[in-house]
ChimeraX commands (.cxc) that place a marker at each C-alpha (Angstrom):
marker #1 position -0.05,0.23,0.52 radius 0.5
marker #1 position 1.04,3.81,-1.10 radius 0.5
marker #1 position -0.77,5.95,1.07 radius 0.5
marker #1 position 1.44,9.59,0.34 radius 0.5
marker #1 position -1.19,10.50,-2.10 radius 0.5
marker #1 position -4.36,9.14,-0.40 radius 0.5
marker #1 position -3.61,10.17,2.83 radius 0.5
marker #1 position -4.09,13.96,1.16 radius 0.5
marker #1 position -7.60,13.43,0.87 radius 0.5
marker #1 position -8.18,10.38,2.84 radius 0.5
marker #1 position -10.85,12.50,5.21 radius 0.5
marker #1 position -12.74,14.23,2.09 radius 0.5
marker #1 position -13.02,10.94,1.01 radius 0.5
marker #1 position -14.62,9.24,4.05 radius 0.5
marker #1 position -17.91,8.87,5.41 radius 0.5
marker #1 position -17.33,10.70,9.17 radius 0.5
marker #1 position -20.54,9.19,10.50 radius 0.5
marker #1 position -18.57,5.57,9.95 radius 0.5
marker #1 position -16.20,7.04,12.56 radius 0.5
marker #1 position -18.96,7.21,15.28 radius 0.5
marker #1 position -20.59,3.83,14.28 radius 0.5
marker #1 position -17.00,2.48,14.98 radius 0.5
marker #1 position -16.61,4.18,18.50 radius 0.5
marker #1 position -20.01,2.86,19.35 radius 0.5
marker #1 position -19.42,-0.33,18.21 radius 0.5
marker #1 position -16.48,-0.05,21.14 radius 0.5
marker #1 position -18.84,1.20,23.48 radius 0.5
marker #1 position -21.18,-1.34,22.81 radius 0.5
marker #1 position -18.97,-4.09,23.31 radius 0.5
marker #1 position -16.78,-2.51,26.26 radius 0.5
marker #1 position -18.14,0.57,28.33 radius 0.5
marker #1 position -15.21,3.13,28.70 radius 0.5
marker #1 position -13.85,3.34,32.19 radius 0.5
marker #1 position -9.90,4.49,30.72 radius 0.5
marker #1 position -9.10,1.46,29.67 radius 0.5
marker #1 position -5.82,0.77,27.54 radius 0.5
marker #1 position -6.59,0.28,23.99 radius 0.5
marker #1 position -4.75,-0.08,20.97 radius 0.5
marker #1 position -5.93,0.69,17.47 radius 0.5
marker #1 position -4.56,-0.71,14.84 radius 0.5
marker #1 position -4.92,0.71,11.42 radius 0.5
marker #1 position -5.40,4.03,12.69 radius 0.5
marker #1 position -5.03,5.91,9.96 radius 0.5
marker #1 position -5.61,9.80,10.03 radius 0.5
marker #1 position -6.73,9.51,13.78 radius 0.5
marker #1 position -10.40,10.56,13.77 radius 0.5
marker #1 position -11.33,7.58,15.55 radius 0.5
marker #1 position -8.46,7.89,17.69 radius 0.5
marker #1 position -9.34,11.05,19.22 radius 0.5
marker #1 position -13.20,9.92,19.47 radius 0.5
marker #1 position -12.06,6.61,21.47 radius 0.5
marker #1 position -9.90,8.95,23.73 radius 0.5
marker #1 position -12.88,11.75,23.86 radius 0.5
marker #1 position -15.05,8.70,25.09 radius 0.5
marker #1 position -12.90,7.34,28.14 radius 0.5
marker #1 position -10.06,4.77,26.80 radius 0.5
marker #1 position -6.62,5.46,27.07 radius 0.5
marker #1 position -5.25,4.80,23.49 radius 0.5
marker #1 position -2.68,4.39,22.04 radius 0.5
marker #1 position -3.29,4.74,17.94 radius 0.5
marker #1 position -0.48,2.28,15.61 radius 0.5
marker #1 position -0.59,2.93,11.66 radius 0.5
marker #1 position 1.87,1.95,8.88 radius 0.5
marker #1 position 1.86,4.98,6.77 radius 0.5
marker #1 position 3.80,8.02,8.40 radius 0.5
marker #1 position 1.87,10.12,6.25 radius 0.5
marker #1 position -1.65,8.99,8.18 radius 0.5
marker #1 position 0.22,9.28,11.67 radius 0.5
marker #1 position 0.85,12.83,10.10 radius 0.5
marker #1 position -2.72,13.59,9.61 radius 0.5
marker #1 position -3.31,12.19,13.09 radius 0.5
marker #1 position -1.24,13.72,14.70 radius 0.5
marker #1 position -2.55,17.50,13.78 radius 0.5
marker #1 position -6.21,16.24,14.48 radius 0.5
marker #1 position -4.62,15.33,18.08 radius 0.5
marker #1 position -3.05,18.08,18.50 radius 0.5
marker #1 position -6.63,20.21,17.52 radius 0.5
marker #1 position -8.46,18.15,20.58 radius 0.5
marker #1 position -5.91,18.90,22.74 radius 0.5
marker #1 position -5.47,15.49,23.53 radius 0.5
marker #1 position -2.22,13.17,24.62 radius 0.5
marker #1 position -2.44,9.95,22.74 radius 0.5
marker #1 position 1.18,8.23,21.42 radius 0.5
marker #1 position 2.05,7.32,18.04 radius 0.5
marker #1 position 3.27,4.30,16.54 radius 0.5
marker #1 position 4.81,3.49,13.20 radius 0.5
marker #1 position 4.82,-0.37,12.98 radius 0.5
marker #1 position 3.15,-3.00,10.70 radius 0.5
marker #1 position 0.35,-4.59,12.84 radius 0.5
marker #1 position 1.96,-7.98,12.72 radius 0.5
marker #1 position 4.80,-6.96,14.87 radius 0.5
marker #1 position 3.66,-4.44,17.78 radius 0.5
marker #1 position 3.91,-6.30,21.03 radius 0.5
marker #1 position 7.11,-4.44,22.15 radius 0.5
marker #1 position 4.29,-2.20,22.84 radius 0.5
marker #1 position 3.19,-3.95,26.12 radius 0.5
marker #1 position -0.69,-5.11,27.43 radius 0.5
marker #1 position -3.89,-3.37,26.21 radius 0.5
marker #1 position -6.90,-4.29,28.02 radius 0.5
marker #1 position -8.14,-3.35,23.84 radius 0.5
marker #1 position -7.04,-3.82,20.72 radius 0.5
marker #1 position -9.33,-2.79,17.19 radius 0.5
marker #1 position -8.80,-2.78,13.71 radius 0.5
marker #1 position -11.43,-1.03,11.86 radius 0.5
marker #1 position -11.78,-0.07,8.07 radius 0.5
marker #1 position -11.44,-3.21,6.78 radius 0.5
marker #1 position -7.71,-3.27,7.27 radius 0.5
marker #1 position -7.49,-6.38,8.20 radius 0.5
marker #1 position -8.58,-7.10,4.38 radius 0.5
marker #1 position -4.83,-5.93,3.45 radius 0.5
marker #1 position -3.31,-8.75,4.45 radius 0.5
marker #1 position -2.28,-11.10,1.88 radius 0.5
marker #1 position -3.49,-14.61,2.79 radius 0.5
marker #1 position -4.77,-16.25,5.68 radius 0.5
marker #1 position -1.62,-17.14,7.51 radius 0.5
marker #1 position -0.71,-13.38,7.83 radius 0.5
marker #1 position -4.16,-12.93,9.50 radius 0.5
marker #1 position -3.37,-14.79,11.98 radius 0.5
marker #1 position -0.07,-13.60,12.58 radius 0.5
marker #1 position -1.99,-10.44,13.17 radius 0.5
marker #1 position -4.36,-12.25,15.57 radius 0.5
marker #1 position -1.61,-13.61,17.42 radius 0.5
marker #1 position 0.26,-11.13,17.88 radius 0.5
marker #1 position -3.32,-9.24,19.11 radius 0.5
marker #1 position -3.31,-12.31,21.28 radius 0.5
marker #1 position 0.33,-11.85,23.01 radius 0.5
marker #1 position -0.48,-7.81,23.49 radius 0.5
marker #1 position -3.59,-8.43,25.08 radius 0.5
marker #1 position -4.60,-9.08,28.70 radius 0.5
marker #1 position -5.97,-12.10,29.64 radius 0.5
marker #1 position -10.08,-11.63,29.32 radius 0.5
marker #1 position -9.25,-8.28,27.39 radius 0.5
marker #1 position -11.21,-7.47,24.13 radius 0.5
marker #1 position -10.30,-7.92,20.46 radius 0.5
marker #1 position -12.74,-5.89,17.85 radius 0.5
marker #1 position -12.38,-5.73,13.85 radius 0.5
marker #1 position -13.94,-5.99,10.59 radius 0.5
marker #1 position -13.54,-7.25,7.13 radius 0.5
marker #1 position -15.33,-7.15,3.74 radius 0.5
marker #1 position -17.68,-9.48,2.66 radius 0.5
marker #1 position -17.70,-12.66,0.66 radius 0.5
marker #1 position -20.77,-10.69,-0.62 radius 0.5
marker #1 position -19.32,-7.08,-0.69 radius 0.5
marker #1 position -15.85,-8.35,-2.48 radius 0.5
marker #1 position -17.47,-11.11,-5.01 radius 0.5
marker #1 position -20.65,-9.07,-6.18 radius 0.5
marker #1 position -20.38,-5.48,-5.48 radius 0.5
marker #1 position -16.28,-4.57,-5.75 radius 0.5
marker #1 position -15.90,-5.90,-9.31 radius 0.5
marker #1 position -16.69,-3.00,-11.63 radius 0.5
marker #1 position -17.24,-0.42,-8.75 radius 0.5
marker #1 position -16.31,2.74,-9.89 radius 0.5
marker #1 position -16.27,6.52,-7.35 radius 0.5
marker #1 position -15.01,9.81,-8.84 radius 0.5
marker #1 position -14.57,12.98,-6.50 radius 0.5
marker #1 position -13.67,16.24,-7.88 radius 0.5
marker #1 position -12.25,19.45,-6.37 radius 0.5
marker #1 position -11.11,22.68,-7.29 radius 0.5
marker #1 position -7.65,21.32,-6.54 radius 0.5
marker #1 position -7.56,17.56,-7.75 radius 0.5
marker #1 position -10.13,14.68,-8.91 radius 0.5
marker #1 position -10.17,11.04,-7.95 radius 0.5
marker #1 position -11.03,8.20,-9.57 radius 0.5
marker #1 position -11.06,4.86,-7.76 radius 0.5
marker #1 position -11.62,1.94,-10.35 radius 0.5
marker #1 position -12.00,-1.70,-8.74 radius 0.5
marker #1 position -11.89,-4.73,-10.13 radius 0.5
marker #1 position -11.45,-8.62,-9.43 radius 0.5
marker #1 position -8.21,-9.76,-7.65 radius 0.5
marker #1 position -6.42,-12.51,-8.71 radius 0.5
marker #1 position -7.16,-15.18,-6.12 radius 0.5
marker #1 position -10.93,-16.28,-4.29 radius 0.5
marker #1 position -12.51,-14.10,-2.69 radius 0.5
marker #1 position -10.18,-10.36,-3.32 radius 0.5
marker #1 position -10.42,-7.16,-5.42 radius 0.5
marker #1 position -7.88,-4.54,-6.60 radius 0.5
marker #1 position -8.37,-1.25,-6.39 radius 0.5
marker #1 position -6.68,1.20,-8.89 radius 0.5
marker #1 position -6.89,4.76,-7.41 radius 0.5
marker #1 position -6.03,7.44,-9.87 radius 0.5
marker #1 position -5.41,10.94,-8.71 radius 0.5
marker #1 position -4.64,14.21,-10.69 radius 0.5
marker #1 position -3.49,16.91,-8.85 radius 0.5
marker #1 position -3.32,20.38,-9.42 radius 0.5
marker #1 position 0.13,21.92,-9.52 radius 0.5
marker #1 position 0.19,25.92,-10.00 radius 0.5
marker #1 position 3.69,25.76,-10.66 radius 0.5
marker #1 position 2.78,24.17,-14.02 radius 0.5
marker #1 position -0.84,25.38,-13.99 radius 0.5
marker #1 position -1.64,21.52,-14.73 radius 0.5
marker #1 position -3.13,18.72,-12.96 radius 0.5
marker #1 position -0.48,15.92,-12.75 radius 0.5
marker #1 position -1.92,11.72,-12.66 radius 0.5
marker #1 position -0.93,9.67,-9.67 radius 0.5
marker #1 position -1.68,6.09,-9.42 radius 0.5
marker #1 position -2.05,3.94,-6.32 radius 0.5
marker #1 position -3.42,0.17,-6.13 radius 0.5
marker #1 position -4.77,-1.45,-3.50 radius 0.5
marker #1 position -4.84,-5.35,-2.72 radius 0.5
marker #1 position -7.58,-6.46,-0.17 radius 0.5
marker #1 position -8.77,-10.05,0.22 radius 0.5
marker #1 position -11.26,-11.66,2.42 radius 0.5
marker #1 position -12.90,-15.20,3.65 radius 0.5
marker #1 position -15.52,-17.41,4.37 radius 0.5
marker #1 position -16.42,-16.45,8.58 radius 0.5
marker #1 position -15.58,-19.36,10.10 radius 0.5
marker #1 position -12.07,-19.30,8.47 radius 0.5
marker #1 position -11.60,-16.06,10.65 radius 0.5
marker #1 position -13.44,-18.08,13.24 radius 0.5
marker #1 position -11.03,-20.87,12.85 radius 0.5
marker #1 position -7.76,-18.32,12.35 radius 0.5
marker #1 position -8.62,-16.71,16.03 radius 0.5
marker #1 position -9.08,-19.34,17.83 radius 0.5
marker #1 position -6.09,-20.64,16.58 radius 0.5
marker #1 position -4.31,-17.77,18.19 radius 0.5
marker #1 position -6.22,-18.48,21.86 radius 0.5
marker #1 position -9.53,-16.53,21.35 radius 0.5
marker #1 position -12.72,-17.08,22.90 radius 0.5
marker #1 position -16.40,-16.29,22.98 radius 0.5
marker #1 position -16.05,-15.10,18.98 radius 0.5
marker #1 position -18.78,-12.63,18.33 radius 0.5
marker #1 position -19.69,-12.09,14.89 radius 0.5
marker #1 position -22.57,-9.42,13.10 radius 0.5
marker #1 position -23.59,-7.41,10.70 radius 0.5
marker #1 position -24.27,-3.33,10.88 radius 0.5
marker #1 position -21.82,-2.51,13.52 radius 0.5
marker #1 position -23.20,-5.14,15.75 radius 0.5
marker #1 position -26.86,-3.50,14.95 radius 0.5
marker #1 position -27.68,-6.90,13.33 radius 0.5
marker #1 position -26.98,-10.82,12.38 radius 0.5
marker #1 position -25.13,-11.52,9.29 radius 0.5
marker #1 position -27.32,-11.52,6.31 radius 0.5
marker #1 position -26.76,-12.92,2.68 radius 0.5
marker #1 position -26.75,-9.18,1.63 radius 0.5
marker #1 position -24.69,-7.58,4.30 radius 0.5
marker #1 position -21.13,-5.69,3.60 radius 0.5
marker #1 position -19.23,-5.91,6.64 radius 0.5
marker #1 position -18.87,-8.07,9.45 radius 0.5
marker #1 position -17.73,-7.56,12.75 radius 0.5
marker #1 position -16.06,-9.67,15.26 radius 0.5
marker #1 position -15.55,-9.10,18.71 radius 0.5
marker #1 position -13.81,-11.60,21.23 radius 0.5
marker #1 position -11.74,-12.40,24.23 radius 0.5
marker #1 position -8.14,-13.45,24.61 radius 0.5
marker #1 position -8.53,-16.71,26.78 radius 0.5
marker #1 position -7.71,-16.16,30.31 radius 0.5
marker #1 position -6.39,-19.95,30.03 radius 0.5
marker #1 position -2.95,-20.76,28.64 radius 0.5
marker #1 position -3.39,-22.71,25.56 radius 0.5
marker link #1:1,2 radius 0.2
marker link #1:2,3 radius 0.2
marker link #1:3,4 radius 0.2
marker link #1:4,5 radius 0.2
marker link #1:5,6 radius 0.2
marker link #1:6,7 radius 0.2
marker link #1:7,8 radius 0.2
marker link #1:8,9 radius 0.2
marker link #1:9,10 radius 0.2
marker link #1:10,11 radius 0.2
marker link #1:11,12 radius 0.2
marker link #1:12,13 radius 0.2
marker link #1:13,14 radius 0.2
marker link #1:14,15 radius 0.2
marker link #1:15,16 radius 0.2
marker link #1:16,17 radius 0.2
marker link #1:17,18 radius 0.2
marker link #1:18,19 radius 0.2
marker link #1:19,20 radius 0.2
marker link #1:20,21 radius 0.2
marker link #1:21,22 radius 0.2
marker link #1:22,23 radius 0.2
marker link #1:23,24 radius 0.2
marker link #1:24,25 radius 0.2
marker link #1:25,26 radius 0.2
marker link #1:26,27 radius 0.2
marker link #1:27,28 radius 0.2
marker link #1:28,29 radius 0.2
marker link #1:29,30 radius 0.2
marker link #1:30,31 radius 0.2
marker link #1:31,32 radius 0.2
marker link #1:32,33 radius 0.2
marker link #1:33,34 radius 0.2
marker link #1:34,35 radius 0.2
marker link #1:35,36 radius 0.2
marker link #1:36,37 radius 0.2
marker link #1:37,38 radius 0.2
marker link #1:38,39 radius 0.2
marker link #1:39,40 radius 0.2
marker link #1:40,41 radius 0.2
marker link #1:41,42 radius 0.2
marker link #1:42,43 radius 0.2
marker link #1:43,44 radius 0.2
marker link #1:44,45 radius 0.2
marker link #1:45,46 radius 0.2
marker link #1:46,47 radius 0.2
marker link #1:47,48 radius 0.2
marker link #1:48,49 radius 0.2
marker link #1:49,50 radius 0.2
marker link #1:50,51 radius 0.2
marker link #1:51,52 radius 0.2
marker link #1:52,53 radius 0.2
marker link #1:53,54 radius 0.2
marker link #1:54,55 radius 0.2
marker link #1:55,56 radius 0.2
marker link #1:56,57 radius 0.2
marker link #1:57,58 radius 0.2
marker link #1:58,59 radius 0.2
marker link #1:59,60 radius 0.2
marker link #1:60,61 radius 0.2
marker link #1:61,62 radius 0.2
marker link #1:62,63 radius 0.2
marker link #1:63,64 radius 0.2
marker link #1:64,65 radius 0.2
marker link #1:65,66 radius 0.2
marker link #1:66,67 radius 0.2
marker link #1:67,68 radius 0.2
marker link #1:68,69 radius 0.2
marker link #1:69,70 radius 0.2
marker link #1:70,71 radius 0.2
marker link #1:71,72 radius 0.2
marker link #1:72,73 radius 0.2
marker link #1:73,74 radius 0.2
marker link #1:74,75 radius 0.2
marker link #1:75,76 radius 0.2
marker link #1:76,77 radius 0.2
marker link #1:77,78 radius 0.2
marker link #1:78,79 radius 0.2
marker link #1:79,80 radius 0.2
marker link #1:80,81 radius 0.2
marker link #1:81,82 radius 0.2
marker link #1:82,83 radius 0.2
marker link #1:83,84 radius 0.2
marker link #1:84,85 radius 0.2
marker link #1:85,86 radius 0.2
marker link #1:86,87 radius 0.2
marker link #1:87,88 radius 0.2
marker link #1:88,89 radius 0.2
marker link #1:89,90 radius 0.2
marker link #1:90,91 radius 0.2
marker link #1:91,92 radius 0.2
marker link #1:92,93 radius 0.2
marker link #1:93,94 radius 0.2
marker link #1:94,95 radius 0.2
marker link #1:95,96 radius 0.2
marker link #1:96,97 radius 0.2
marker link #1:97,98 radius 0.2
marker link #1:98,99 radius 0.2
marker link #1:99,100 radius 0.2
marker link #1:100,101 radius 0.2
marker link #1:101,102 radius 0.2
marker link #1:102,103 radius 0.2
marker link #1:103,104 radius 0.2
marker link #1:104,105 radius 0.2
marker link #1:105,106 radius 0.2
marker link #1:106,107 radius 0.2
marker link #1:107,108 radius 0.2
marker link #1:108,109 radius 0.2
marker link #1:109,110 radius 0.2
marker link #1:110,111 radius 0.2
marker link #1:111,112 radius 0.2
marker link #1:112,113 radius 0.2
marker link #1:113,114 radius 0.2
marker link #1:114,115 radius 0.2
marker link #1:115,116 radius 0.2
marker link #1:116,117 radius 0.2
marker link #1:117,118 radius 0.2
marker link #1:118,119 radius 0.2
marker link #1:119,120 radius 0.2
marker link #1:120,121 radius 0.2
marker link #1:121,122 radius 0.2
marker link #1:122,123 radius 0.2
marker link #1:123,124 radius 0.2
marker link #1:124,125 radius 0.2
marker link #1:125,126 radius 0.2
marker link #1:126,127 radius 0.2
marker link #1:127,128 radius 0.2
marker link #1:128,129 radius 0.2
marker link #1:129,130 radius 0.2
marker link #1:130,131 radius 0.2
marker link #1:131,132 radius 0.2
marker link #1:132,133 radius 0.2
marker link #1:133,134 radius 0.2
marker link #1:134,135 radius 0.2
marker link #1:135,136 radius 0.2
marker link #1:136,137 radius 0.2
marker link #1:137,138 radius 0.2
marker link #1:138,139 radius 0.2
marker link #1:139,140 radius 0.2
marker link #1:140,141 radius 0.2
marker link #1:141,142 radius 0.2
marker link #1:142,143 radius 0.2
marker link #1:143,144 radius 0.2
marker link #1:144,145 radius 0.2
marker link #1:145,146 radius 0.2
marker link #1:146,147 radius 0.2
marker link #1:147,148 radius 0.2
marker link #1:148,149 radius 0.2
marker link #1:149,150 radius 0.2
marker link #1:150,151 radius 0.2
marker link #1:151,152 radius 0.2
marker link #1:152,153 radius 0.2
marker link #1:153,154 radius 0.2
marker link #1:154,155 radius 0.2
marker link #1:155,156 radius 0.2
marker link #1:156,157 radius 0.2
marker link #1:157,158 radius 0.2
marker link #1:158,159 radius 0.2
marker link #1:159,160 radius 0.2
marker link #1:160,161 radius 0.2
marker link #1:161,162 radius 0.2
marker link #1:162,163 radius 0.2
marker link #1:163,164 radius 0.2
marker link #1:164,165 radius 0.2
marker link #1:165,166 radius 0.2
marker link #1:166,167 radius 0.2
marker link #1:167,168 radius 0.2
marker link #1:168,169 radius 0.2
marker link #1:169,170 radius 0.2
marker link #1:170,171 radius 0.2
marker link #1:171,172 radius 0.2
marker link #1:172,173 radius 0.2
marker link #1:173,174 radius 0.2
marker link #1:174,175 radius 0.2
marker link #1:175,176 radius 0.2
marker link #1:176,177 radius 0.2
marker link #1:177,178 radius 0.2
marker link #1:178,179 radius 0.2
marker link #1:179,180 radius 0.2
marker link #1:180,181 radius 0.2
marker link #1:181,182 radius 0.2
marker link #1:182,183 radius 0.2
marker link #1:183,184 radius 0.2
marker link #1:184,185 radius 0.2
marker link #1:185,186 radius 0.2
marker link #1:186,187 radius 0.2
marker link #1:187,188 radius 0.2
marker link #1:188,189 radius 0.2
marker link #1:189,190 radius 0.2
marker link #1:190,191 radius 0.2
marker link #1:191,192 radius 0.2
marker link #1:192,193 radius 0.2
marker link #1:193,194 radius 0.2
marker link #1:194,195 radius 0.2
marker link #1:195,196 radius 0.2
marker link #1:196,197 radius 0.2
marker link #1:197,198 radius 0.2
marker link #1:198,199 radius 0.2
marker link #1:199,200 radius 0.2
marker link #1:200,201 radius 0.2
marker link #1:201,202 radius 0.2
marker link #1:202,203 radius 0.2
marker link #1:203,204 radius 0.2
marker link #1:204,205 radius 0.2
marker link #1:205,206 radius 0.2
marker link #1:206,207 radius 0.2
marker link #1:207,208 radius 0.2
marker link #1:208,209 radius 0.2
marker link #1:209,210 radius 0.2
marker link #1:210,211 radius 0.2
marker link #1:211,212 radius 0.2
marker link #1:212,213 radius 0.2
marker link #1:213,214 radius 0.2
marker link #1:214,215 radius 0.2
marker link #1:215,216 radius 0.2
marker link #1:216,217 radius 0.2
marker link #1:217,218 radius 0.2
marker link #1:218,219 radius 0.2
marker link #1:219,220 radius 0.2
marker link #1:220,221 radius 0.2
marker link #1:221,222 radius 0.2
marker link #1:222,223 radius 0.2
marker link #1:223,224 radius 0.2
marker link #1:224,225 radius 0.2
marker link #1:225,226 radius 0.2
marker link #1:226,227 radius 0.2
marker link #1:227,228 radius 0.2
marker link #1:228,229 radius 0.2
marker link #1:229,230 radius 0.2
marker link #1:230,231 radius 0.2
marker link #1:231,232 radius 0.2
marker link #1:232,233 radius 0.2
marker link #1:233,234 radius 0.2
marker link #1:234,235 radius 0.2
marker link #1:235,236 radius 0.2
marker link #1:236,237 radius 0.2
marker link #1:237,238 radius 0.2
marker link #1:238,239 radius 0.2
marker link #1:239,240 radius 0.2
marker link #1:240,241 radius 0.2
marker link #1:241,242 radius 0.2
marker link #1:242,243 radius 0.2
marker link #1:243,244 radius 0.2
marker link #1:244,245 radius 0.2
marker link #1:245,246 radius 0.2
marker link #1:246,247 radius 0.2
marker link #1:247,248 radius 0.2
marker link #1:248,249 radius 0.2
view
């Protein structure tokens, strides 16, 4: 993933209400009482700020320095103290123990295969206290197989234009997204095209459940619509909530 350009327009492309939905999903699962919460793939920091304001003690982790730069600006504006960590979500156990770990916005789908997904789950398990809660979401099979192929989205401002095109990936239940930016450069009075490609992959629910169990999680709950309802055939995003086993496996 290359976020050098994507980070500049990320917040304008995102539906801001989604961050509130993710925050409310966390609060539905675990009421805030000052617990240490690690947000994986924290992106531009909007959710981290909301979770901290809700009463959690948040640490934000992301692989992208550009995203963390955006997060730092938001955290400073909100006058909060939220540690920012640039790291891979397959390697962060050195950060210590947390009560809660989250990973939203389908970020787990950027892992290249199920082995890497399981590696993330094991790292989360290592970093959680016994009985700690892990929450994440993932694209459904319906979203990946039926909606993404042929999907296109366009966005334009005075400074740039953006085209998002999605198509079927090379492996089962995967998609590739071509992100084309036309950014205005005043010095040449013209728009310069920049292209990034993002690859995502998902798996049947049982595969996620098996990987979580293998990593030492129990009480695995799966829902849709930010935990508001059960999974349906046309659900576009699945939500997982589970606990680290108090018994060493």
